[in-house]
Every structure is written in C-alpha cells, then in structure tokens.
CHARMM internal coordinates of N, CA and C (Angstrom, degrees):
IC EDIT
DIST 1 N 1 CA 1.4321
DIST 1 CA 1 C 1.4874
ANGL 1 N 1 CA 1 C 117.11
DIST 1 C 2 N 1.3290
ANGL 1 CA 1 C 2 N 121.96
DIHE 1 N 1 CA 1 C 2 N 138.38
DIST 2 N 2 CA 1.4410
ANGL 1 C 2 N 2 CA 127.07
DIHE 1 CA 1 C 2 N 2 CA -177.87
DIST 2 CA 2 C 1.5222
ANGL 2 N 2 CA 2 C 108.73
DIHE 1 C 2 N 2 CA 2 C -99.13
DIST 2 C 3 N 1.3034
ANGL 2 CA 2 C 3 N 119.11
DIHE 2 N 2 CA 2 C 3 N 137.05
DIST 3 N 3 CA 1.4075
ANGL 2 C 3 N 3 CA 126.79
DIHE 2 CA 2 C 3 N 3 CA 169.10
DIST 3 CA 3 C 1.5826
ANGL 3 N 3 CA 3 C 110.22
DIHE 2 C 3 N 3 CA 3 C -99.94
DIST 3 C 4 N 1.2711
ANGL 3 CA 3 C 4 N 116.92
DIHE 3 N 3 CA 3 C 4 N 123.41
DIST 4 N 4 CA 1.4015
ANGL 3 C 4 N 4 CA 133.76
DIHE 3 CA 3 C 4 N 4 CA 11.32
DIST 4 CA 4 C 1.5759
ANGL 4 N 4 CA 4 C 110.51
DIHE 3 C 4 N 4 CA 4 C -106.17
DIST 4 C 5 N 1.3382
ANGL 4 CA 4 C 5 N 118.56
DIHE 4 N 4 CA 4 C 5 N 12.08
DIST 5 N 5 CA 1.4138
ANGL 4 C 5 N 5 CA 120.10
DIHE 4 CA 4 C 5 N 5 CA -174.29
DIST 5 CA 5 C 1.6582
ANGL 5 N 5 CA 5 C 110.71
DIHE 4 C 5 N 5 CA 5 C -66.90
DIST 5 C 6 N 1.2625
ANGL 5 CA 5 C 6 N 118.59
DIHE 5 N 5 CA 5 C 6 N -47.82
DIST 6 N 6 CA 1.4872
ANGL 5 C 6 N 6 CA 124.04
DIHE 5 CA 5 C 6 N 6 CA -178.04
DIST 6 CA 6 C 1.6362
ANGL 6 N 6 CA 6 C 110.26
DIHE 5 C 6 N 6 CA 6 C -91.70
DIST 6 C 7 N 1.3132
ANGL 6 CA 6 C 7 N 110.97
DIHE 6 N 6 CA 6 C 7 N -34.56
DIST 7 N 7 CA 1.5721
ANGL 6 C 7 N 7 CA 111.82
DIHE 6 CA 6 C 7 N 7 CA -173.49
DIST 7 CA 7 C 1.5252
ANGL 7 N 7 CA 7 C 104.84
DIHE 6 C 7 N 7 CA 7 C -148.85
DIST 7 C 8 N 1.3831
ANGL 7 CA 7 C 8 N 114.22
DIHE 7 N 7 CA 7 C 8 N 145.50
DIST 8 N 8 CA 1.4448
ANGL 7 C 8 N 8 CA 118.98
DIHE 7 CA 7 C 8 N 8 CA 177.67
DIST 8 CA 8 C 1.5911
ANGL 8 N 8 CA 8 C 103.92
DIHE 7 C 8 N 8 CA 8 C -100.80
DIST 8 C 9 N 1.3448
ANGL 8 CA 8 C 9 N 111.65
DIHE 8 N 8 CA 8 C 9 N 145.93
DIST 9 N 9 CA 1.5489
ANGL 8 C 9 N 9 CA 119.01
DIHE 8 CA 8 C 9 N 9 CA 178.52
DIST 9 CA 9 C 1.4442
ANGL 9 N 9 CA 9 C 110.01
DIHE 8 C 9 N 9 CA 9 C -129.90
DIST 9 C 10 N 1.3620
ANGL 9 CA 9 C 10 N 110.92
DIHE 9 N 9 CA 9 C 10 N 134.55
DIST 10 N 10 CA 1.4175
ANGL 9 C 10 N 10 CA 117.11
DIHE 9 CA 9 C 10 N 10 CA -177.70
DIST 10 CA 10 C 1.6269
ANGL 10 N 10 CA 10 C 108.20
DIHE 9 C 10 N 10 CA 10 C -135.18
DIST 10 C 11 N 1.3979
ANGL 10 CA 10 C 11 N 110.70
DIHE 10 N 10 CA 10 C 11 N 135.01
DIST 11 N 11 CA 1.4511
ANGL 10 C 11 N 11 CA 116.83
DIHE 10 CA 10 C 11 N 11 CA -177.83
DIST 11 CA 11 C 1.4707
ANGL 11 N 11 CA 11 C 110.16
DIHE 10 C 11 N 11 CA 11 C -105.89
DIST 11 C 12 N 1.3730
ANGL 11 CA 11 C 12 N 113.16
DIHE 11 N 11 CA 11 C 12 N -178.52
DIST 12 N 12 CA 1.5018
ANGL 11 C 12 N 12 CA 117.10
DIHE 11 CA 11 C 12 N 12 CA 176.99
DIST 12 CA 12 C 1.4331
ANGL 12 N 12 CA 12 C 114.33
DIHE 11 C 12 N 12 CA 12 C -136.18
DIST 12 C 13 N 1.3286
ANGL 12 CA 12 C 13 N 122.09
DIHE 12 N 12 CA 12 C 13 N 137.13
DIST 13 N 13 CA 1.3964
ANGL 12 C 13 N 13 CA 126.25
DIHE 12 CA 12 C 13 N 13 CA -179.54
DIST 13 CA 13 C 1.4951
ANGL 13 N 13 CA 13 C 115.52
DIHE 12 C 13 N 13 CA 13 C 106.67
DIST 13 C 14 N 1.2887
ANGL 13 CA 13 C 14 N 116.74
DIHE 13 N 13 CA 13 C 14 N -7.13
DIST 14 N 14 CA 1.4894
ANGL 13 C 14 N 14 CA 118.74
DIHE 13 CA 13 C 14 N 14 CA 177.66
DIST 14 CA 14 C 1.4808
ANGL 14 N 14 CA 14 C 116.32
DIHE 13 C 14 N 14 CA 14 C 47.35
DIST 14 C 15 N 1.3241
ANGL 14 CA 14 C 15 N 113.71
DIHE 14 N 14 CA 14 C 15 N 51.59
DIST 15 N 15 CA 1.5402
ANGL 14 C 15 N 15 CA 120.25
DIHE 14 CA 14 C 15 N 15 CA -179.95
DIST 15 CA 15 C 1.6051
ANGL 15 N 15 CA 15 C 107.44
DIHE 14 C 15 N 15 CA 15 C -71.69
DIST 15 C 16 N 1.2868
ANGL 15 CA 15 C 16 N 112.04
DIHE 15 N 15 CA 15 C 16 N 150.35
DIST 16 N 16 CA 1.5634
ANGL 15 C 16 N 16 CA 114.76
DIHE 15 CA 15 C 16 N 16 CA -179.98
DIST 16 CA 16 C 1.5418
ANGL 16 N 16 CA 16 C 112.30
DIHE 15 C 16 N 16 CA 16 C -52.50
DIST 16 C 17 N 1.3008
ANGL 16 CA 16 C 17 N 114.90
DIHE 16 N 16 CA 16 C 17 N -38.77
DIST 17 N 17 CA 1.4086
ANGL 16 C 17 N 17 CA 117.12
DIHE 16 CA 16 C 17 N 17 CA -175.41
DIST 17 CA 17 C 1.5693
ANGL 17 N 17 CA 17 C 115.20
DIHE 16 C 17 N 17 CA 17 C -60.52
DIST 17 C 18 N 1.3964
ANGL 17 CA 17 C 18 N 116.43
DIHE 17 N 17 CA 17 C 18 N -21.82
DIST 18 N 18 CA 1.5077
ANGL 17 C 18 N 18 CA 122.75
DIHE 17 CA 17 C 18 N 18 CA 179.94
DIST 18 CA 18 C 1.5774
ANGL 18 N 18 CA 18 C 103.94
DIHE 17 C 18 N 18 CA 18 C -65.50
DIST 18 C 19 N 1.3151
ANGL 18 CA 18 C 19 N 124.96
DIHE 18 N 18 CA 18 C 19 N -25.50
DIST 19 N 19 CA 1.4217
ANGL 18 C 19 N 19 CA 125.73
DIHE 18 CA 18 C 19 N 19 CA -175.96
DIST 19 CA 19 C 1.4430
ANGL 19 N 19 CA 19 C 112.31
DIHE 18 C 19 N 19 CA 19 C -80.27
DIST 19 C 20 N 1.4001
ANGL 19 CA 19 C 20 N 120.37
DIHE 19 N 19 CA 19 C 20 N -28.66
DIST 20 N 20 CA 1.3810
ANGL 19 C 20 N 20 CA 127.04
DIHE 19 CA 19 C 20 N 20 CA -175.86
DIST 20 CA 20 C 1.4674
ANGL 20 N 20 CA 20 C 124.11
DIHE 19 C 20 N 20 CA 20 C -104.23
DIST 20 C 21 N 1.2200
ANGL 20 CA 20 C 21 N 114.91
DIHE 20 N 20 CA 20 C 21 N -12.27
DIST 21 N 21 CA 1.5232
ANGL 20 C 21 N 21 CA 121.49
DIHE 20 CA 20 C 21 N 21 CA 167.63
DIST 21 CA 21 C 1.4966
ANGL 21 N 21 CA 21 C 107.73
DIHE 20 C 21 N 21 CA 21 C -69.28
DIST 21 C 22 N 1.4606
ANGL 21 CA 21 C 22 N 109.34
DIHE 21 N 21 CA 21 C 22 N 160.41
DIST 22 N 22 CA 1.4003
ANGL 21 C 22 N 22 CA 117.35
DIHE 21 CA 21 C 22 N 22 CA 178.86
DIST 22 CA 22 C 1.4932
ANGL 22 N 22 CA 22 C 109.57
DIHE 21 C 22 N 22 CA 22 C -122.89
DIST 22 C 23 N 1.3698
ANGL 22 CA 22 C 23 N 119.86
DIHE 22 N 22 CA 22 C 23 N 124.23
DIST 23 N 23 CA 1.5246
ANGL 22 C 23 N 23 CA 127.75
DIHE 22 CA 22 C 23 N 23 CA -7.36
DIST 23 CA 23 C 1.5371
ANGL 23 N 23 CA 23 C 110.61
DIHE 22 C 23 N 23 CA 23 C -68.36
DIST 23 C 24 N 1.2816
ANGL 23 CA 23 C 24 N 116.20
DIHE 23 N 23 CA 23 C 24 N 148.65
DIST 24 N 24 CA 1.5403
ANGL 23 C 24 N 24 CA 122.48
DIHE 23 CA 23 C 24 N 24 CA 177.93
DIST 24 CA 24 C 1.5425
ANGL 24 N 24 CA 24 C 104.32
DIHE 23 C 24 N 24 CA 24 C -56.22
DIST 24 C 25 N 1.3878
ANGL 24 CA 24 C 25 N 109.52
DIHE 24 N 24 CA 24 C 25 N 138.52
DIST 25 N 25 CA 1.4922
ANGL 24 C 25 N 25 CA 117.17
DIHE 24 CA 24 C 25 N 25 CA -171.59
DIST 25 CA 25 C 1.5276
ANGL 25 N 25 CA 25 C 109.82
DIHE 24 C 25 N 25 CA 25 C -89.16
DIST 25 C 26 N 1.3732
ANGL 25 CA 25 C 26 N 117.60
DIHE 25 N 25 CA 25 C 26 N 125.96
DIST 26 N 26 CA 1.3868
ANGL 25 C 26 N 26 CA 122.44
DIHE 25 CA 25 C 26 N 26 CA 163.91
DIST 26 CA 26 C 1.4377
ANGL 26 N 26 CA 26 C 112.45
DIHE 25 C 26 N 26 CA 26 C -63.82
DIST 26 C 27 N 1.2952
ANGL 26 CA 26 C 27 N 116.20
DIHE 26 N 26 CA 26 C 27 N 139.41
DIST 27 N 27 CA 1.5638
ANGL 26 C 27 N 27 CA 119.79
DIHE 26 CA 26 C 27 N 27 CA -171.56
DIST 27 CA 27 C 1.4595
ANGL 27 N 27 CA 27 C 112.66
DIHE 26 C 27 N 27 CA 27 C -152.81
DIST 27 C 28 N 1.4025
ANGL 27 CA 27 C 28 N 114.95
DIHE 27 N 27 CA 27 C 28 N 162.39
DIST 28 N 28 CA 1.4580
ANGL 27 C 28 N 28 CA 120.18
DIHE 27 CA 27 C 28 N 28 CA 174.30
DIST 28 CA 28 C 1.5356
ANGL 28 N 28 CA 28 C 106.68
DIHE 27 C 28 N 28 CA 28 C -98.15
DIST 28 C 29 N 1.3655
ANGL 28 CA 28 C 29 N 112.26
DIHE 28 N 28 CA 28 C 29 N 123.30
DIST 29 N 29 CA 1.5045
ANGL 28 C 29 N 29 CA 121.65
DIHE 28 CA 28 C 29 N 29 CA 171.57
DIST 29 CA 29 C 1.4807
ANGL 29 N 29 CA 29 C 114.07
DIHE 28 C 29 N 29 CA 29 C -82.87
DIST 29 C 30 N 1.2725
ANGL 29 CA 29 C 30 N 119.13
DIHE 29 N 29 CA 29 C 30 N 134.76
DIST 30 N 30 CA 1.4305
ANGL 29 C 30 N 30 CA 121.49
DIHE 29 CA 29 C 30 N 30 CA 175.16
DIST 30 CA 30 C 1.5248
ANGL 30 N 30 CA 30 C 110.66
DIHE 29 C 30 N 30 CA 30 C -123.79
DIST 30 C 31 N 1.2108
ANGL 30 CA 30 C 31 N 123.13
DIHE 30 N 30 CA 30 C 31 N 142.56
DIST 31 N 31 CA 1.4731
ANGL 30 C 31 N 31 CA 124.98
DIHE 30 CA 30 C 31 N 31 CA -178.49
DIST 31 CA 31 C 1.5010
ANGL 31 N 31 CA 31 C 116.47
DIHE 30 C 31 N 31 CA 31 C -73.15
DIST 31 C 32 N 1.3072
ANGL 31 CA 31 C 32 N 120.05
DIHE 31 N 31 CA 31 C 32 N 73.17
DIST 32 N 32 CA 1.4749
ANGL 31 C 32 N 32 CA 123.98
DIHE 31 CA 31 C 32 N 32 CA -174.39
DIST 32 CA 32 C 1.4145
ANGL 32 N 32 CA 32 C 111.86
DIHE 31 C 32 N 32 CA 32 C -50.50
DIST 32 C 33 N 1.2956
ANGL 32 CA 32 C 33 N 121.16
DIHE 32 N 32 CA 32 C 33 N -50.51
DIST 33 N 33 CA 1.5346
ANGL 32 C 33 N 33 CA 123.54
DIHE 32 CA 32 C 33 N 33 CA -179.42
DIST 33 CA 33 C 1.5177
ANGL 33 N 33 CA 33 C 112.37
DIHE 32 C 33 N 33 CA 33 C -54.51
DIST 33 C 34 N 1.2763
ANGL 33 CA 33 C 34 N 113.44
DIHE 33 N 33 CA 33 C 34 N -44.98
DIST 34 N 34 CA 1.5521
ANGL 33 C 34 N 34 CA 119.54
DIHE 33 CA 33 C 34 N 34 CA -179.93
DIST 34 CA 34 C 1.5694
ANGL 34 N 34 CA 34 C 108.68
DIHE 33 C 34 N 34 CA 34 C -65.52
DIST 34 C 35 N 1.3410
ANGL 34 CA 34 C 35 N 116.91
DIHE 34 N 34 CA 34 C 35 N -41.17
DIST 35 N 35 CA 1.4731
ANGL 34 C 35 N 35 CA 120.38
DIHE 34 CA 34 C 35 N 35 CA -178.67
DIST 35 CA 35 C 1.5746
ANGL 35 N 35 CA 35 C 105.64
DIHE 34 C 35 N 35 CA 35 C -62.96
DIST 35 C 36 N 1.2522
ANGL 35 CA 35 C 36 N 119.91
DIHE 35 N 35 CA 35 C 36 N -46.13
DIST 36 N 36 CA 1.4433
ANGL 35 C 36 N 36 CA 121.27
DIHE 35 CA 35 C 36 N 36 CA -177.83
DIST 36 CA 36 C 1.5896
ANGL 36 N 36 CA 36 C 110.66
DIHE 35 C 36 N 36 CA 36 C -64.72
DIST 36 C 37 N 1.2895
ANGL 36 CA 36 C 37 N 115.45
DIHE 36 N 36 CA 36 C 37 N -39.06
DIST 37 N 37 CA 1.5720
ANGL 36 C 37 N 37 CA 117.18
DIHE 36 CA 36 C 37 N 37 CA -178.74
DIST 37 CA 37 C 1.4979
ANGL 37 N 37 CA 37 C 108.50
DIHE 36 C 37 N 37 CA 37 C -67.92
DIST 37 C 38 N 1.3280
ANGL 37 CA 37 C 38 N 116.33
DIHE 37 N 37 CA 37 C 38 N -48.51
DIST 38 N 38 CA 1.4468
ANGL 37 C 38 N 38 CA 115.13
DIHE 37 CA 37 C 38 N 38 CA -178.13
DIST 38 CA 38 C 1.6014
ANGL 38 N 38 CA 38 C 113.05
DIHE 37 C 38 N 38 CA 38 C -64.88
DIST 38 C 39 N 1.2498
ANGL 38 CA 38 C 39 N 115.07
DIHE 38 N 38 CA 38 C 39 N -36.08
DIST 39 N 39 CA 1.3670
ANGL 38 C 39 N 39 CA 120.53
DIHE 38 CA 38 C 39 N 39 CA 177.04
DIST 39 CA 39 C 1.4625
ANGL 39 N 39 CA 39 C 116.03
DIHE 38 C 39 N 39 CA 39 C -59.42
DIST 39 C 40 N 1.3731
ANGL 39 CA 39 C 40 N 112.28
DIHE 39 N 39 CA 39 C 40 N -45.76
DIST 40 N 40 CA 1.5245
ANGL 39 C 40 N 40 CA 121.13
DIHE 39 CA 39 C 40 N 40 CA 172.37
DIST 40 CA 40 C 1.5665
ANGL 40 N 40 CA 40 C 111.89
DIHE 39 C 40 N 40 CA 40 C -58.64
DIST 40 C 41 N 1.2615
ANGL 40 CA 40 C 41 N 111.89
DIHE 40 N 40 CA 40 C 41 N -48.73
DIST 41 N 41 CA 1.4892
ANGL 40 C 41 N 41 CA 116.07
DIHE 40 CA 40 C 41 N 41 CA -178.22
DIST 41 CA 41 C 1.5920
ANGL 41 N 41 CA 41 C 108.67
DIHE 40 C 41 N 41 CA 41 C -58.22
DIST 41 C 42 N 1.3230
ANGL 41 CA 41 C 42 N 118.51
DIHE 41 N 41 CA 41 C 42 N -48.13
DIST 42 N 42 CA 1.3213
ANGL 41 C 42 N 42 CA 124.74
DIHE 41 CA 41 C 42 N 42 CA -179.88
DIST 42 CA 42 C 1.6164
ANGL 42 N 42 CA 42 C 115.41
DIHE 41 C 42 N 42 CA 42 C -60.54
DIST 42 C 43 N 1.3938
ANGL 42 CA 42 C 43 N 112.00
DIHE 42 N 42 CA 42 C 43 N -36.19
DIST 43 N 43 CA 1.4470
ANGL 42 C 43 N 43 CA 117.82
DIHE 42 CA 42 C 43 N 43 CA -178.93
DIST 43 CA 43 C 1.6049
ANGL 43 N 43 CA 43 C 105.03
DIHE 42 C 43 N 43 CA 43 C -72.86
DIST 43 C 44 N 1.3825
ANGL 43 CA 43 C 44 N 118.99
DIHE 43 N 43 CA 43 C 44 N -45.69
DIST 44 N 44 CA 1.4524
ANGL 43 C 44 N 44 CA 120.37
DIHE 43 CA 43 C 44 N 44 CA -179.55
DIST 44 CA 44 C 1.5623
ANGL 44 N 44 CA 44 C 108.73
DIHE 43 C 44 N 44 CA 44 C -55.46
DIST 44 C 45 N 1.3692
ANGL 44 CA 44 C 45 N 116.81
DIHE 44 N 44 CA 44 C 45 N -44.88
DIST 45 N 45 CA 1.3824
ANGL 44 C 45 N 45 CA 119.86
DIHE 44 CA 44 C 45 N 45 CA -174.42
DIST 45 CA 45 C 1.5655
ANGL 45 N 45 CA 45 C 108.11
DIHE 44 C 45 N 45 CA 45 C -64.58
DIST 45 C 46 N 1.3101
ANGL 45 CA 45 C 46 N 113.96
DIHE 45 N 45 CA 45 C 46 N -38.62
DIST 46 N 46 CA 1.4951
ANGL 45 C 46 N 46 CA 114.69
DIHE 45 CA 45 C 46 N 46 CA -177.09
DIST 46 CA 46 C 1.5095
ANGL 46 N 46 CA 46 C 109.27
DIHE 45 C 46 N 46 CA 46 C -66.50
DIST 46 C 47 N 1.3366
ANGL 46 CA 46 C 47 N 116.00
DIHE 46 N 46 CA 46 C 47 N -42.90
DIST 47 N 47 CA 1.4832
ANGL 46 C 47 N 47 CA 123.43
DIHE 46 CA 46 C 47 N 47 CA -177.51
DIST 47 CA 47 C 1.5280
ANGL 47 N 47 CA 47 C 110.03
DIHE 46 C 47 N 47 CA 47 C -63.60
DIST 47 C 48 N 1.3064
ANGL 47 CA 47 C 48 N 117.30
DIHE 47 N 47 CA 47 C 48 N -23.45
DIST 48 N 48 CA 1.4815
ANGL 47 C 48 N 48 CA 118.04
DIHE 47 CA 47 C 48 N 48 CA -176.52
DIST 48 CA 48 C 1.6166
ANGL 48 N 48 CA 48 C 104.22
DIHE 47 C 48 N 48 CA 48 C -99.31
DIST 48 C 49 N 1.2866
ANGL 48 CA 48 C 49 N 118.41
DIHE 48 N 48 CA 48 C 49 N 13.20
DIST 49 N 49 CA 1.4421
ANGL 48 C 49 N 49 CA 126.98
DIHE 48 CA 48 C 49 N 49 CA -179.74
DIST 49 CA 49 C 1.4756
ANGL 49 N 49 CA 49 C 111.60
DIHE 48 C 49 N 49 CA 49 C 52.16
DIST 49 C 50 N 1.4089
ANGL 49 CA 49 C 50 N 112.28
DIHE 49 N 49 CA 49 C 50 N 44.47
DIST 50 N 50 CA 1.4512
ANGL 49 C 50 N 50 CA 120.90
DIHE 49 CA 49 C 50 N 50 CA 170.59
DIST 50 CA 50 C 1.5281
ANGL 50 N 50 CA 50 C 109.93
DIHE 49 C 50 N 50 CA 50 C -107.48
DIST 50 C 51 N 1.3033
ANGL 50 CA 50 C 51 N 115.56
DIHE 50 N 50 CA 50 C 51 N 160.39
DIST 51 N 51 CA 1.3119
ANGL 50 C 51 N 51 CA 122.21
DIHE 50 CA 50 C 51 N 51 CA 174.94
DIST 51 CA 51 C 1.5442
ANGL 51 N 51 CA 51 C 112.08
DIHE 50 C 51 N 51 CA 51 C -74.33
DIST 51 C 52 N 1.2119
ANGL 51 CA 51 C 52 N 123.55
DIHE 51 N 51 CA 51 C 52 N 149.60
DIST 52 N 52 CA 1.4383
ANGL 51 C 52 N 52 CA 126.91
DIHE 51 CA 51 C 52 N 52 CA -179.48
DIST 52 CA 52 C 1.5620
ANGL 52 N 52 CA 52 C 108.72
DIHE 51 C 52 N 52 CA 52 C -73.79
DIST 52 C 53 N 1.3000
ANGL 52 CA 52 C 53 N 120.57
DIHE 52 N 52 CA 52 C 53 N 114.66
DIST 53 N 53 CA 1.4568
ANGL 52 C 53 N 53 CA 121.48
DIHE 52 CA 52 C 53 N 53 CA -177.73
DIST 53 CA 53 C 1.4928
ANGL 53 N 53 CA 53 C 113.17
DIHE 52 C 53 N 53 CA 53 C -85.53
DIST 53 C 54 N 1.3189
ANGL 53 CA 53 C 54 N 116.55
DIHE 53 N 53 CA 53 C 54 N 145.57
DIST 54 N 54 CA 1.4472
ANGL 53 C 54 N 54 CA 117.64
DIHE 53 CA 53 C 54 N 54 CA 177.94
DIST 54 CA 54 C 1.5206
ANGL 54 N 54 CA 54 C 114.35
DIHE 53 C 54 N 54 CA 54 C 60.04
DIST 54 C 55 N 1.3691
ANGL 54 CA 54 C 55 N 117.79
DIHE 54 N 54 CA 54 C 55 N 49.67
DIST 55 N 55 CA 1.4674
ANGL 54 C 55 N 55 CA 119.28
DIHE 54 CA 54 C 55 N 55 CA -179.45
DIST 55 CA 55 C 1.4662
ANGL 55 N 55 CA 55 C 117.97
DIHE 54 C 55 N 55 CA 55 C -57.62
DIST 55 C 56 N 1.2842
ANGL 55 CA 55 C 56 N 112.91
DIHE 55 N 55 CA 55 C 56 N -29.72
DIST 56 N 56 CA 1.4811
ANGL 55 C 56 N 56 CA 117.70
DIHE 55 CA 55 C 56 N 56 CA 178.40
DIST 56 CA 56 C 1.4848
ANGL 56 N 56 CA 56 C 111.69
DIHE 55 C 56 N 56 CA 56 C -58.31
DIST 56 C 57 N 1.3892
ANGL 56 CA 56 C 57 N 114.26
DIHE 56 N 56 CA 56 C 57 N -49.16
DIST 57 N 57 CA 1.5172
ANGL 56 C 57 N 57 CA 122.09
DIHE 56 CA 56 C 57 N 57 CA -177.62
DIST 57 CA 57 C 1.4200
ANGL 57 N 57 CA 57 C 107.38
DIHE 56 C 57 N 57 CA 57 C -64.75
DIST 57 C 58 N 1.3440
ANGL 57 CA 57 C 58 N 120.82
DIHE 57 N 57 CA 57 C 58 N -41.12
DIST 58 N 58 CA 1.4217
ANGL 57 C 58 N 58 CA 125.00
DIHE 57 CA 57 C 58 N 58 CA -178.31
DIST 58 CA 58 C 1.5008
ANGL 58 N 58 CA 58 C 117.43
DIHE 57 C 58 N 58 CA 58 C -61.55
DIST 58 C 59 N 1.4002
ANGL 58 CA 58 C 59 N 117.41
DIHE 58 N 58 CA 58 C 59 N -39.42
DIST 59 N 59 CA 1.3804
ANGL 58 C 59 N 59 CA 124.20
DIHE 58 CA 58 C 59 N 59 CA -175.27
DIST 59 CA 59 C 1.4903
ANGL 59 N 59 CA 59 C 113.82
DIHE 58 C 59 N 59 CA 59 C -108.37
DIST 59 C 60 N 1.3224
ANGL 59 CA 59 C 60 N 122.63
DIHE 59 N 59 CA 59 C 60 N 0.50
DIST 60 N 60 CA 1.4419
ANGL 59 C 60 N 60 CA 120.99
DIHE 59 CA 59 C 60 N 60 CA 174.97
DIST 60 CA 60 C 1.4810
ANGL 60 N 60 CA 60 C 109.67
DIHE 59 C 60 N 60 CA 60 C -126.78
DIST 60 C 61 N 1.2119
ANGL 60 CA 60 C 61 N 119.32
DIHE 60 N 60 CA 60 C 61 N 87.29
DIST 61 N 61 CA 1.4279
ANGL 60 C 61 N 61 CA 126.02
DIHE 60 CA 60 C 61 N 61 CA 178.45
DIST 61 CA 61 C 1.5889
ANGL 61 N 61 CA 61 C 110.53
DIHE 60 C 61 N 61 CA 61 C -104.92
DIST 61 C 62 N 1.3610
ANGL 61 CA 61 C 62 N 113.88
DIHE 61 N 61 CA 61 C 62 N 142.41
DIST 62 N 62 CA 1.4778
ANGL 61 C 62 N 62 CA 114.03
DIHE 61 CA 61 C 62 N 62 CA -170.40
DIST 62 CA 62 C 1.5164
ANGL 62 N 62 CA 62 C 110.18
DIHE 61 C 62 N 62 CA 62 C -71.31
DIST 62 C 63 N 1.4315
ANGL 62 CA 62 C 63 N 115.42
DIHE 62 N 62 CA 62 C 63 N 147.44
DIST 63 N 63 CA 1.3942
ANGL 62 C 63 N 63 CA 121.08
DIHE 62 CA 62 C 63 N 63 CA 171.91
DIST 63 CA 63 C 1.5728
ANGL 63 N 63 CA 63 C 104.38
DIHE 62 C 63 N 63 CA 63 C -113.75
DIST 63 C 64 N 1.4026
ANGL 63 CA 63 C 64 N 115.51
DIHE 63 N 63 CA 63 C 64 N 154.71
DIST 64 N 64 CA 1.4785
ANGL 63 C 64 N 64 CA 114.46
DIHE 63 CA 63 C 64 N 64 CA 171.96
DIST 64 CA 64 C 1.4380
ANGL 64 N 64 CA 64 C 110.68
DIHE 63 C 64 N 64 CA 64 C -131.10
DIST 64 C 65 N 1.3287
ANGL 64 CA 64 C 65 N 120.29
DIHE 64 N 64 CA 64 C 65 N 152.53
DIST 65 N 65 CA 1.4469
ANGL 64 C 65 N 65 CA 125.28
DIHE 64 CA 64 C 65 N 65 CA 174.97
DIST 65 CA 65 C 1.5412
ANGL 65 N 65 CA 65 C 104.86
DIHE 64 C 65 N 65 CA 65 C -91.67
DIST 65 C 66 N 1.4222
ANGL 65 CA 65 C 66 N 109.65
DIHE 65 N 65 CA 65 C 66 N 126.36
DIST 66 N 66 CA 1.4924
ANGL 65 C 66 N 66 CA 112.68
DIHE 65 CA 65 C 66 N 66 CA 173.26
DIST 66 CA 66 C 1.4950
ANGL 66 N 66 CA 66 C 107.77
DIHE 65 C 66 N 66 CA 66 C -111.19
DIST 66 C 67 N 1.4122
ANGL 66 CA 66 C 67 N 111.55
DIHE 66 N 66 CA 66 C 67 N 105.52
DIST 67 N 67 CA 1.5260
ANGL 66 C 67 N 67 CA 119.05
DIHE 66 CA 66 C 67 N 67 CA -171.29
DIST 67 CA 67 C 1.5515
ANGL 67 N 67 CA 67 C 106.03
DIHE 66 C 67 N 67 CA 67 C -84.58
DIST 67 C 68 N 1.2594
ANGL 67 CA 67 C 68 N 108.95
DIHE 67 N 67 CA 67 C 68 N 128.27
DIST 68 N 68 CA 1.5056
ANGL 67 C 68 N 68 CA 121.06
DIHE 67 CA 67 C 68 N 68 CA 171.17
DIST 68 CA 68 C 1.5210
ANGL 68 N 68 CA 68 C 114.45
DIHE 67 C 68 N 68 CA 68 C -129.48
DIST 68 C 69 N 1.2790
ANGL 68 CA 68 C 69 N 118.29
DIHE 68 N 68 CA 68 C 69 N -148.29
DIST 69 N 69 CA 1.4135
ANGL 68 C 69 N 69 CA 116.18
DIHE 68 CA 68 C 69 N 69 CA -170.81
DIST 69 CA 69 C 1.4868
ANGL 69 N 69 CA 69 C 123.25
DIHE 68 C 69 N 69 CA 69 C -81.90
DIST 69 C 70 N 1.3894
ANGL 69 CA 69 C 70 N 116.27
DIHE 69 N 69 CA 69 C 70 N -10.69
DIST 70 N 70 CA 1.4695
ANGL 69 C 70 N 70 CA 126.16
DIHE 69 CA 69 C 70 N 70 CA -173.92
DIST 70 CA 70 C 1.5275
ANGL 70 N 70 CA 70 C 111.15
DIHE 69 C 70 N 70 CA 70 C -79.39
DIST 70 C 71 N 1.3369
ANGL 70 CA 70 C 71 N 118.95
DIHE 70 N 70 CA 70 C 71 N -4.03
DIST 71 N 71 CA 1.5190
ANGL 70 C 71 N 71 CA 113.84
DIHE 70 CA 70 C 71 N 71 CA -176.69
DIST 71 CA 71 C 1.5591
ANGL 71 N 71 CA 71 C 105.19
DIHE 70 C 71 N 71 CA 71 C -139.21
END
COOR INIT
IC SEED 1 N 1 CA 1 C
IC BUILD
C-alpha cells in the first residue's frame, strides 16, 4: 500500500521527525509547554491544600491538526 494514495496515516504529538520522513506525516499538535505549566499549577495548588482553580482551562487545551503529505 502507498501513503497517501491507498491509505492515509496520521500521527500524534507533532514530533520533529514527522516533518522529515517521506511522505511528511500529518499529525496532531498538542501544546506541551502549556500542559506542563497547568499541571504544575494544579500540583502546587493541591500540595497547598487548595482547590484547583479554573479546571476548564487546566483540562481543556486546544489541539490542532497539522496537515502534511500523509493524508
């Protein structure tokens, strides 16, 4: 089977290698930096016996589709 002629392939996490393989891999990008920041904020709040503020923002971060050649 040939990609993308016969089958579409999609990855997750938008690793650098997705850009350099042939065909370039369509992937889901997630905001790693923000995930780490919000996780640390939540952990500190829990360690201080506080409730987690703004739960929606902590657990609902935007993902984006990076379309490349594999789809």
